[in-house]
C-alpha positions as CSV (number, residue, x, y, z in Angstrom):
1,X,42.3,10.1,-60.5
2,X,40.4,7.2,-61.9
3,X,41.3,5.0,-58.9
4,X,40.1,7.8,-56.6
5,X,36.7,8.0,-58.4
6,X,36.3,4.2,-58.3
7,X,37.1,4.2,-54.5
8,X,34.7,7.1,-54.0
9,X,32.0,5.3,-55.9
10,X,32.5,2.1,-53.9
11,X,32.5,4.0,-50.6
12,X,29.3,5.7,-51.6
13,X,27.5,2.5,-52.3
14,X,28.9,0.7,-49.2
15,X,27.8,3.6,-47.1
16,X,24.4,3.7,-48.7
17,X,23.9,0.0,-48.1
18,X,25.0,0.5,-44.5
19,X,22.6,3.4,-44.0
20,X,19.7,1.2,-45.2
21,X,20.5,-1.4,-42.6
22,X,20.6,1.0,-39.7
23,X,17.4,1.6,-37.7
24,X,17.2,5.2,-36.6
25,X,14.9,6.7,-34.0
26,X,15.1,10.4,-33.1
27,X,13.0,12.8,-31.0
28,X,12.5,14.7,-27.8
29,X,13.8,13.9,-24.3
30,X,12.2,15.2,-21.1
31,X,14.5,14.6,-18.0
32,X,13.9,15.5,-14.4
33,X,16.7,15.5,-11.9
34,X,15.5,14.4,-8.5
35,X,15.1,17.4,-6.3
36,X,16.4,19.8,-8.9
37,X,15.8,20.8,-12.6
38,X,13.9,19.8,-15.6
39,X,16.4,19.2,-18.5
40,X,14.9,18.7,-21.9
41,X,16.5,18.1,-25.2
42,X,16.9,15.9,-28.3
43,X,18.3,12.4,-28.9
44,X,18.8,9.7,-31.4
45,X,18.9,5.9,-31.1
46,X,20.6,3.6,-33.6
47,X,20.5,-0.2,-33.9
48,X,21.3,-2.7,-36.6
49,X,19.5,-6.0,-37.4
50,X,22.9,-7.7,-37.9
51,X,24.3,-6.6,-34.6
52,X,22.8,-8.6,-31.7
53,X,19.5,-8.7,-33.6
54,X,18.5,-5.1,-32.8
55,X,19.0,-5.6,-29.1
56,X,22.0,-3.4,-28.7
57,X,21.3,0.3,-29.2
58,X,23.6,3.3,-29.5
59,X,22.2,6.5,-28.1
60,X,23.3,10.1,-28.6
61,X,21.5,12.7,-26.4
62,X,21.7,16.4,-25.6
63,X,19.7,17.6,-22.6
64,X,19.9,21.0,-21.0
65,X,18.2,23.0,-18.3
66,X,18.4,25.8,-21.0
67,X,15.4,24.0,-22.6
68,X,13.8,23.2,-19.3
69,X,13.8,25.0,-15.9
70,X,16.3,27.7,-17.0
71,X,14.0,28.6,-19.9
72,X,11.3,30.1,-17.6
73,X,13.1,30.6,-14.3
74,X,16.4,31.8,-12.9
75,X,18.1,28.4,-12.8
76,X,21.7,27.5,-13.5
77,X,22.2,26.7,-17.1
78,X,23.7,23.2,-17.5
79,X,24.2,20.9,-20.5
80,X,24.6,17.2,-20.8
81,X,26.2,15.6,-23.9
82,X,25.6,11.9,-23.6
83,X,26.5,8.8,-25.6
84,X,25.2,5.4,-24.4
85,X,24.7,1.8,-25.0
86,X,21.4,0.1,-24.1
87,X,20.4,-3.5,-24.2
88,X,16.7,-4.2,-25.1
89,X,15.2,-7.3,-23.6
90,X,12.1,-8.8,-25.2
91,X,13.1,-6.9,-28.3
92,X,10.5,-8.5,-30.5
93,X,7.7,-7.3,-28.3
94,X,6.0,-3.9,-28.3
95,X,6.8,-3.4,-24.6
96,X,10.5,-3.8,-24.0
97,X,12.8,-3.6,-20.9
98,X,16.0,-1.8,-21.5
99,X,19.1,-1.3,-19.4
100,X,22.4,0.4,-20.2
101,X,25.3,2.7,-19.5
102,X,25.9,6.2,-20.6
103,X,29.0,8.4,-20.6
104,X,29.5,12.0,-21.6
105,X,30.2,15.5,-20.5
106,X,28.3,17.7,-18.0
107,X,28.8,21.5,-18.4
108,X,27.6,24.3,-16.2
109,X,27.4,28.0,-17.1
110,X,27.2,30.0,-13.9
111,X,27.0,33.3,-15.9
112,X,29.0,35.3,-13.4
113,X,32.7,35.8,-12.8
114,X,32.3,35.4,-9.0
115,X,31.7,31.7,-9.6
116,X,34.9,31.1,-11.6
117,X,36.5,29.1,-8.7
118,X,33.7,26.6,-8.8
119,X,34.0,23.5,-11.0
120,X,32.1,24.0,-14.2
121,X,32.4,20.6,-15.9
122,X,32.5,16.9,-15.2
123,X,32.6,13.6,-16.9
124,X,29.4,11.6,-16.8
125,X,29.0,8.0,-16.1
126,X,25.4,6.8,-15.6
127,X,23.5,3.5,-15.4
128,X,19.9,3.6,-16.6
129,X,17.0,1.2,-16.9
130,X,13.3,1.3,-17.8
131,X,10.6,0.5,-20.2
132,X,10.2,1.2,-23.9
133,X,6.9,0.9,-25.9
134,X,6.7,0.7,-29.7
135,X,3.4,1.9,-30.9
136,X,1.8,0.5,-34.1
137,X,2.4,3.9,-35.7
138,X,6.1,5.0,-35.9
139,X,6.6,6.3,-32.4
140,X,8.5,4.9,-29.5
141,X,8.0,6.1,-25.9
142,X,10.5,5.2,-23.1
143,X,10.3,5.9,-19.4
144,X,13.6,5.3,-17.6
145,X,15.3,6.0,-14.3
146,X,19.0,6.5,-14.0
147,X,21.8,7.1,-11.5
148,X,24.9,9.3,-12.0
149,X,27.9,7.4,-10.6
150,X,29.8,10.6,-10.5
151,X,27.8,13.1,-8.4
152,X,28.4,16.7,-7.6
153,X,30.2,17.7,-4.4
154,X,30.8,21.4,-5.3
155,X,34.5,21.1,-4.9
156,X,35.8,18.8,-7.7
157,X,32.5,18.2,-9.5
158,X,29.8,20.8,-10.0
159,X,27.3,20.7,-7.1
160,X,24.3,20.6,-9.4
161,X,25.2,17.1,-10.8
162,X,22.7,15.2,-8.7
163,X,22.7,11.4,-8.7
164,X,19.1,10.3,-9.5
165,X,17.2,11.3,-12.7
166,X,14.0,10.2,-14.6
167,X,13.6,10.4,-18.3
168,X,10.7,10.3,-20.8
169,X,11.8,9.9,-24.4
170,X,9.5,10.2,-27.4
171,X,11.1,9.2,-30.6
172,X,9.9,8.9,-34.2
173,X,11.0,5.6,-36.0
174,X,12.6,6.3,-39.3
175,X,12.6,3.4,-41.7
């Protein structure tokens, strides 16, 4: 039992030290699929000074038409669960260029049994690039454009998974 407590104590302090070294940004995402829906949601961005000098960022995002077009209109409810890696160029400047790849899961809720034969999920694989600006106060705004390499055909992939999307992210910088 004593060894377990020592191990737990060490893990706590190693974890606390790791957490202090991680830069965390979190906030709102506003996404527009070209010729289709607004999909809004939340996201988080993680980077570490010791890993490529804060140039490589891990992103976790949830965007949904439930928080966008489907909130006010009769639109198909669809959800995107996304994990991605972005590389930030000019990372020591306020205005940065970023480019990356995302993967995840795309889910559609047709809300009616008559659509049960249609595909309701797909893997996501996206490329994305754009600009990110770090304000003097703890806010970061990013404007990006992306492309879904897996697009909907209505037969094997949901037909509402369109290829082109635009995204505005407004994150708070936690220190």
